C-alpha positions as CSV (number, residue, x, y, z in Angstrom):
1,X,0.0,0.0,0.0
2,X,2.9,2.3,0.6
3,X,4.1,2.1,-3.0
4,X,0.5,2.7,-4.1
5,X,0.2,5.8,-2.0
6,X,3.6,7.0,-3.2
7,X,2.5,6.4,-6.8
8,X,-0.7,8.4,-6.2
9,X,1.1,11.3,-4.7
10,X,3.4,11.3,-7.7
11,X,0.6,12.0,-10.2
12,X,-0.3,15.4,-11.4
13,X,-3.5,17.1,-10.2
14,X,-4.9,16.7,-13.7
15,X,-4.3,13.0,-13.7
16,X,-5.6,12.5,-10.1
17,X,-8.9,14.3,-10.9
18,X,-9.3,12.3,-14.1
19,X,-8.7,9.0,-12.3
20,X,-11.1,9.9,-9.5
21,X,-13.8,11.2,-11.8
22,X,-13.5,8.2,-14.2
23,X,-13.6,5.8,-11.3
24,X,-16.7,7.3,-9.8
25,X,-18.3,7.4,-13.2
26,X,-17.4,3.7,-13.8
27,X,-18.9,2.8,-10.5
28,X,-22.1,4.6,-11.5
29,X,-22.2,3.1,-15.0
30,X,-21.6,-0.5,-13.8
31,X,-24.2,-0.1,-11.0
32,X,-26.7,1.3,-13.5
33,X,-26.0,-1.5,-16.0
34,X,-26.5,-4.2,-13.3
35,X,-29.7,-2.6,-12.1
36,X,-30.9,-2.3,-15.7
37,X,-30.3,-6.0,-16.3
38,X,-32.0,-7.0,-13.1
39,X,-35.0,-4.7,-13.6
40,X,-35.3,-5.7,-17.3
41,X,-35.3,-9.4,-16.4
42,X,-37.9,-8.8,-13.7
43,X,-40.1,-6.9,-16.1
44,X,-39.9,-9.6,-18.8
45,X,-40.7,-12.3,-16.2
46,X,-43.7,-10.3,-15.0
47,X,-44.9,-9.9,-18.6
48,X,-44.4,-13.7,-19.2
49,X,-46.3,-14.6,-16.0
50,X,-49.1,-12.2,-16.8
51,X,-49.6,-13.8,-20.2
52,X,-49.4,-17.3,-18.7
53,X,-52.1,-16.5,-16.1
54,X,-54.4,-15.1,-18.8
55,X,-53.9,-18.3,-20.9
56,X,-54.5,-20.5,-17.8
57,X,-57.6,-18.6,-16.9
58,X,-59.0,-18.9,-20.5
59,X,-58.5,-22.7,-20.4
60,X,-60.0,-22.9,-16.9
61,X,-63.0,-20.9,-18.0
62,X,-63.6,-23.4,-20.8
63,X,-63.2,-26.3,-18.5
64,X,-65.6,-24.8,-16.0
65,X,-68.4,-24.7,-18.7
66,X,-68.2,-28.5,-19.1
67,X,-66.2,-28.5,-22.3
68,X,-63.4,-30.9,-21.6
69,X,-61.4,-31.7,-24.8
70,X,-58.2,-33.8,-24.3
71,X,-56.3,-31.5,-26.6
72,X,-55.7,-27.8,-25.6
73,X,-54.6,-25.2,-28.0
74,X,-51.5,-23.3,-26.9
75,X,-49.3,-20.6,-28.4
76,X,-45.8,-21.4,-29.7
77,X,-43.3,-22.0,-26.9
78,X,-46.1,-22.6,-24.3
79,X,-47.1,-26.0,-22.9
80,X,-50.4,-26.6,-21.1
81,X,-51.5,-29.5,-18.9
82,X,-54.8,-30.0,-17.1
83,X,-54.5,-32.1,-14.0
84,X,-57.4,-33.7,-12.3
85,X,-58.0,-33.7,-8.6
86,X,-55.5,-36.6,-8.1
87,X,-52.7,-34.9,-10.1
88,X,-53.0,-37.0,-13.2
89,X,-52.9,-35.5,-16.7
90,X,-56.4,-35.1,-18.1
91,X,-55.7,-32.9,-21.1
92,X,-52.7,-31.2,-22.6
93,X,-51.5,-29.1,-25.5
94,X,-49.7,-30.6,-28.5
95,X,-46.1,-30.3,-27.2
96,X,-46.8,-31.2,-23.6
97,X,-46.4,-34.7,-22.1
98,X,-49.8,-36.4,-22.0
99,X,-48.9,-38.8,-19.3
100,X,-46.3,-37.4,-16.9
101,X,-47.1,-34.1,-15.1
102,X,-44.7,-31.2,-15.5
103,X,-44.5,-30.8,-11.7
104,X,-43.8,-33.1,-8.9
105,X,-46.4,-33.4,-6.1
106,X,-44.5,-31.0,-3.9
107,X,-44.0,-28.5,-6.7
108,X,-47.6,-28.8,-7.6
109,X,-48.6,-27.9,-4.1
110,X,-46.3,-24.8,-4.2
111,X,-47.7,-23.8,-7.5
112,X,-51.3,-24.0,-6.2
113,X,-50.2,-21.5,-3.5
114,X,-49.3,-19.1,-6.3
115,X,-45.6,-19.8,-6.6
116,X,-43.9,-19.9,-10.0
117,X,-41.8,-23.0,-10.6
118,X,-38.9,-23.1,-13.0
119,X,-38.2,-26.6,-14.4
120,X,-35.2,-27.9,-16.5
121,X,-35.6,-28.4,-20.3
122,X,-35.6,-32.2,-20.2
123,X,-38.7,-32.4,-18.0
124,X,-40.6,-30.5,-20.7
125,X,-39.0,-32.3,-23.6
126,X,-37.7,-29.0,-24.9
127,X,-34.4,-27.2,-25.3
128,X,-35.2,-24.3,-22.9
129,X,-36.0,-23.8,-19.2
130,X,-39.7,-23.6,-18.5
131,X,-41.5,-21.4,-16.0
132,X,-44.7,-23.1,-14.7
133,X,-47.8,-21.4,-13.2
134,X,-50.9,-23.1,-11.8
135,X,-54.4,-21.7,-12.3
136,X,-57.4,-23.5,-10.5
137,X,-60.3,-24.8,-12.5
138,X,-62.7,-26.2,-10.0
139,X,-61.3,-29.6,-8.9
140,X,-58.9,-29.5,-11.7
141,X,-55.6,-27.5,-12.1
142,X,-54.3,-25.9,-15.3
143,X,-50.5,-25.8,-15.6
144,X,-49.1,-23.2,-18.1
145,X,-45.4,-23.6,-18.8
146,X,-43.7,-20.7,-20.7
147,X,-40.3,-20.9,-22.2
148,X,-37.6,-18.6,-20.8
149,X,-35.4,-18.6,-24.0
150,X,-36.9,-15.2,-25.1
151,X,-36.2,-13.6,-21.7
152,X,-32.6,-15.0,-21.6
153,X,-32.0,-13.9,-25.2
154,X,-33.1,-10.3,-24.4
155,X,-31.0,-10.2,-21.3
156,X,-28.0,-11.6,-23.1
157,X,-28.3,-8.9,-25.9
158,X,-28.5,-6.2,-23.3
159,X,-25.6,-7.6,-21.4
160,X,-23.4,-7.8,-24.5
161,X,-24.3,-4.2,-25.4
162,X,-23.3,-3.1,-21.8
163,X,-20.0,-5.0,-22.0
164,X,-19.1,-3.3,-25.3
165,X,-20.7,0.1,-24.5
166,X,-19.5,0.7,-20.9
167,X,-15.8,0.6,-21.7
168,X,-16.3,3.0,-24.6
169,X,-18.3,5.3,-22.4
170,X,-15.7,5.2,-19.7
171,X,-12.9,5.8,-22.2
172,X,-14.8,8.8,-23.6
173,X,-15.5,10.1,-20.0
174,X,-11.8,9.8,-19.1
175,X,-10.6,11.6,-22.2
176,X,-13.2,14.3,-21.8
177,X,-12.4,14.8,-18.1
178,X,-8.6,15.0,-18.9
179,X,-9.2,17.6,-21.5
180,X,-11.7,19.7,-19.5
181,X,-9.5,19.6,-16.4
182,X,-6.5,20.6,-18.5
183,X,-8.5,23.6,-19.8
184,X,-9.6,24.5,-16.4
185,X,-6.1,24.3,-14.9
186,X,-4.6,26.3,-17.8
187,X,-5.0,29.6,-15.8
188,X,-3.3,28.0,-12.8
189,X,-0.3,27.1,-15.0
190,X,-0.3,30.7,-16.2
191,X,-0.4,31.9,-12.6
192,X,2.5,29.6,-11.7
193,X,4.6,30.8,-14.7
194,X,3.8,34.4,-13.9
195,X,4.9,33.8,-10.3
196,X,8.2,32.3,-11.4
197,X,8.9,35.4,-13.5
198,X,8.2,37.9,-10.7
199,X,11.2,39.2,-8.8
200,X,11.4,41.7,-6.0
201,X,13.4,44.2,-8.0
202,X,10.7,44.5,-10.7
203,X,7.6,43.9,-8.6
204,X,6.1,47.3,-9.5
205,X,5.8,46.3,-13.2
206,X,4.8,42.7,-12.8
207,X,1.5,41.1,-11.9
208,X,-0.1,37.7,-12.3
209,X,-2.3,37.1,-15.4
210,X,-6.0,37.3,-14.6
211,X,-8.3,34.8,-16.5
212,X,-11.4,36.1,-18.4
213,X,-13.8,33.8,-16.6
214,X,-15.0,35.2,-13.3
215,X,-14.6,32.0,-11.4
216,X,-12.5,30.8,-8.4
217,X,-9.3,31.1,-10.3
218,X,-10.1,34.6,-11.3
219,X,-10.8,35.5,-7.7
220,X,-7.5,33.8,-6.7
221,X,-5.6,35.8,-9.3
222,X,-7.2,39.1,-8.1
223,X,-6.4,38.3,-4.5
224,X,-2.8,37.4,-5.3
225,X,-2.4,40.6,-7.3
226,X,-3.8,42.6,-4.4
227,X,-1.3,40.8,-2.1
228,X,1.5,41.8,-4.6
229,X,0.2,45.4,-4.5
230,X,0.6,45.4,-0.7
231,X,4.0,43.8,-0.9
232,X,5.1,46.3,-3.5
233,X,3.8,49.2,-1.4
234,X,5.5,47.7,1.7
235,X,8.8,47.2,-0.2
236,X,8.7,50.8,-1.5
237,X,8.0,52.1,2.0
238,X,10.9,50.0,3.4
239,X,13.3,51.3,0.7
240,X,12.2,54.8,1.3
241,X,12.5,54.4,5.0
242,X,16.0,52.8,4.8
243,X,17.1,55.6,2.4
244,X,15.7,58.4,4.6
245,X,17.1,56.8,7.8
246,X,20.6,56.5,6.2
247,X,20.4,60.1,5.1
248,X,19.3,61.3,8.5
249,X,22.0,59.3,10.3
250,X,24.7,60.5,7.9
251,X,24.2,64.2,8.9
252,X,25.0,64.0,12.7
253,X,27.7,61.4,12.0
254,X,29.4,63.7,9.5
255,X,29.1,66.6,11.9
256,X,30.7,64.5,14.7
257,X,33.5,63.4,12.4
258,X,34.2,67.0,11.3
259,X,34.3,68.3,14.9
260,X,36.6,65.5,16.0
261,X,39.0,66.0,13.1
262,X,39.2,69.7,13.8
263,X,39.9,69.0,17.4
264,X,42.5,66.5,16.4
265,X,44.3,69.1,14.3
266,X,43.9,72.2,16.5
267,X,44.7,70.5,19.8
268,X,44.1,71.7,23.4
269,X,44.2,75.4,22.4
270,X,40.6,75.0,21.0
271,X,37.5,75.9,23.0
272,X,37.0,72.4,24.4
273,X,33.7,73.2,26.3
274,X,32.1,74.6,23.2
275,X,33.2,71.7,21.1
276,X,32.0,69.2,23.7
277,X,28.6,70.9,23.7
278,X,28.4,70.6,19.9
279,X,29.4,66.9,20.1
280,X,26.8,66.2,22.8
281,X,24.2,68.0,20.7
282,X,24.9,65.7,17.8
283,X,24.9,62.6,20.1
284,X,21.5,63.7,21.4
285,X,20.3,63.9,17.9
286,X,21.6,60.5,17.1
287,X,20.1,59.0,20.3
288,X,16.7,60.5,19.5
289,X,16.8,59.4,15.9
290,X,17.8,55.8,16.8
291,X,15.1,55.7,19.5
292,X,12.5,56.9,16.9
293,X,13.7,54.3,14.4
294,X,13.4,51.5,16.9
295,X,9.9,52.7,17.8
296,X,8.8,52.6,14.2
297,X,10.5,49.2,13.7
298,X,8.6,47.8,16.6
299,X,5.3,49.3,15.3
300,X,5.9,47.8,11.8
301,X,6.7,44.5,13.3
302,X,3.5,44.5,15.4
303,X,1.5,45.3,12.3
304,X,-0.5,48.0,14.1
305,X,-1.5,45.7,17.0
306,X,-0.7,46.5,20.6
307,X,1.7,44.2,22.4
308,X,0.4,45.3,25.7
309,X,-3.1,46.5,26.8
310,X,-4.1,47.6,30.3
311,X,-6.1,50.4,31.9
312,X,-4.1,53.7,31.8
313,X,-5.0,56.8,33.8
314,X,-4.5,59.3,31.0
315,X,-4.8,62.4,33.2
316,X,-2.0,61.1,35.6
317,X,0.2,60.2,32.7
318,X,-0.1,63.6,31.1
319,X,0.6,65.3,34.5
320,X,3.7,63.3,35.0
321,X,5.0,64.1,31.5
322,X,4.2,67.8,31.9
323,X,6.2,67.9,35.2
324,X,9.3,66.9,33.2
325,X,9.0,70.2,31.2
326,X,9.3,72.6,34.2
327,X,12.7,73.7,32.9
328,X,11.6,73.9,29.2
329,X,12.3,77.0,27.1
330,X,8.6,78.0,27.4
331,X,6.1,77.1,30.2
332,X,3.8,74.1,29.8
333,X,0.3,74.5,31.3
334,X,-1.8,71.4,31.8
335,X,-5.6,71.1,32.5
336,X,-6.8,67.5,32.9
337,X,-10.0,65.6,33.8
338,X,-9.8,62.1,35.3
339,X,-10.2,59.6,32.5
340,X,-8.8,56.1,31.7
341,X,-8.1,54.5,28.4
342,X,-7.1,50.9,27.5
343,X,-3.7,50.7,26.0
344,X,0.1,50.5,26.4
345,X,1.3,53.0,29.0
346,X,4.8,53.4,27.5
347,X,3.4,53.9,24.0
348,X,0.9,56.5,25.2
349,X,3.7,58.3,27.1
350,X,5.7,58.5,23.9
351,X,2.7,60.1,22.2
352,X,2.5,62.8,24.9
353,X,6.2,63.4,24.9
354,X,6.4,63.7,21.1
355,X,3.5,66.2,21.0
356,X,5.0,68.3,23.8
357,X,8.5,68.2,22.2
358,X,7.1,69.5,19.0
359,X,5.0,72.2,20.8
360,X,7.9,73.3,23.0
361,X,10.3,73.4,20.0
362,X,8.2,75.9,18.0
363,X,6.1,77.7,20.7
364,X,6.7,81.5,21.1
365,X,5.7,81.9,24.7
366,X,3.7,78.9,26.1
367,X,2.3,75.4,25.5
368,X,-1.0,74.1,26.8
369,X,-2.1,70.5,27.2
370,X,-5.7,69.7,28.0
371,X,-7.8,66.5,28.5
372,X,-11.5,66.4,28.1
373,X,-14.1,63.6,28.1
374,X,-16.6,63.6,25.3
375,X,-20.1,62.3,25.6
376,X,-19.6,59.6,22.9
377,X,-17.2,57.5,25.0
378,X,-14.0,59.1,23.9
379,X,-11.2,61.1,25.6
380,X,-9.7,64.1,23.9
381,X,-6.1,65.1,24.4
382,X,-5.2,68.6,23.0
383,X,-1.7,70.0,22.8
384,X,-1.5,73.6,21.6
385,X,1.3,76.2,21.1
386,X,1.5,79.8,19.9
387,X,4.2,79.2,17.4
388,X,4.2,79.7,13.6
389,X,1.9,76.7,13.0
390,X,1.8,74.5,9.9
391,X,0.2,75.5,6.6
392,X,-3.1,73.6,6.0
393,X,-1.8,71.9,2.9
394,X,1.1,70.3,4.8
395,X,-0.8,69.1,7.9
396,X,-1.3,65.6,6.5
397,X,2.2,65.4,5.0
398,X,3.9,66.0,8.3
399,X,2.6,62.5,9.4
400,X,4.8,61.0,6.6
401,X,8.1,59.6,7.9
402,X,11.0,62.0,7.7
403,X,8.9,64.8,6.3
404,X,9.6,68.2,7.8
405,X,8.2,71.6,7.0
406,X,10.5,74.3,5.7
407,X,10.5,76.0,9.2
408,X,11.8,72.8,10.8
409,X,14.6,71.9,8.5
410,X,17.4,73.7,10.4
411,X,19.9,71.8,12.5
412,X,19.1,73.7,15.6
413,X,15.3,73.5,15.6
414,X,14.5,70.6,13.3
415,X,13.5,67.2,14.7
416,X,14.0,63.8,13.2
417,X,10.8,63.9,11.2
418,X,9.5,60.8,12.9
419,X,7.7,62.2,16.0
420,X,4.3,62.7,14.4
421,X,4.4,59.5,12.3
422,X,5.1,57.6,15.6
423,X,2.2,59.4,17.2
424,X,-0.2,58.5,14.4
425,X,0.9,54.8,14.4
426,X,0.4,54.5,18.2
427,X,-2.9,56.3,18.2
428,X,-4.3,54.2,15.4
429,X,-3.1,51.0,17.2
430,X,-5.2,52.2,20.2
431,X,-8.3,52.6,18.0
432,X,-8.1,56.4,18.0
433,X,-7.2,59.3,15.6
434,X,-5.0,62.4,15.6
435,X,-5.4,65.6,13.6
436,X,-3.8,69.1,13.4
437,X,-5.6,72.4,13.4
438,X,-5.3,76.1,14.0
439,X,-4.7,77.4,17.6
440,X,-5.0,81.1,16.7
441,X,-2.1,81.6,16.7
442,X,0.0,78.4,16.5
443,X,-0.9,74.8,16.1
444,X,-3.2,72.5,17.9
445,X,-2.8,68.7,17.9
446,X,-5.9,66.7,18.9
447,X,-5.8,63.1,19.8
448,X,-9.1,61.1,20.2
449,X,-8.9,57.8,22.2
450,X,-11.7,55.4,23.3
451,X,-12.4,55.6,27.0
452,X,-11.7,52.5,29.0
453,X,-14.7,50.2,29.4
454,X,-14.7,50.6,33.1
455,X,-15.1,54.4,32.7
456,X,-17.9,53.9,30.1
457,X,-19.8,51.8,32.5
458,X,-19.3,54.3,35.4
459,X,-22.5,56.3,36.0
460,X,-22.2,60.0,35.1
């Protein structure tokens, strides 16, 4: 059986479908042929018995009227015997035995009970098997023996036709199935060939062929092409991200190298404290950039799904973060209402820190952070500043990775260009949204988060 299983697995899908379909069809055809033969024989036997009973009743009616000839007229292939009350032959047809009854006493008793008796050819002095039925005629019994040669001939012809026709039908079925399955699987072969020709470098210009018929293979091709679209988009984002990250990392590294080379040439006479401040500034930039890159990498790896979820007191978290900005270049004023959200406390802390860093970096005189609870089961975190703001046509683009407005491109004031993208990724993972608007003057960042279930169930 192992070799049979190995042989089966080695066949193509087209061959396996053809074998299974042809086998099932063969089972159906053979079963149908056998049933046809059985039912046809039964039908012919019923017709033969019906005719024999009519013949016997006709003879019995004649005998009951008192007409009792010793010779009885019978159709060709039919023998008739009339037995008296003692079982002796009283009359018979021309081909029937005039002395010896066709049935034995036991068979005669069974025939009188309505049972049909089949007797061998030699008992009826003929070359075919006979089927005998008994019809009562008063004290006498009429036996009608019909030859079964016609029935057997009909069944034999039908059987021979089945033996010749069934293999031809099965052969035609197998060939048709093999051809149809081949046509049906042709789009699959095209998909496989198209998949072999696709490579990551040229993914943008390559897609799998879509068949004309809107069937399962069509839907599979469309689904696979949609998957390739997503892979292509992800690949482009990754390449852009890697290129932008390399560019952003190159700037502080080049600055560090330049300062260290100058210090190496000038020596101790240089202003070491000032140079160290510059070096530390670039190190801080590198540290912030690497931290943002790691945060984005973790977010991409998680696929927008939170790794940790627990109740977070948003008002306490904002107050703690705001206290860290007591020595900031502009004051940070906070106004909070008690509210909890379900989420990752570290990720939410990073959202608040990034928004406050941006606000403090560009604010002219102050920064405000407020928390409000909306009636629709959401909490609203608003961070505002009175700085130059962001033009309306750029407020969506600043959420793109490494994108910075013209006002934020300088080395002293510009960030990494990753703060707001991180904010949007984290907020979306929490089921919320973030948007930018006018603060008159300045910029206002609004974060909407779902309130924790425990707060929603709390009576107002």
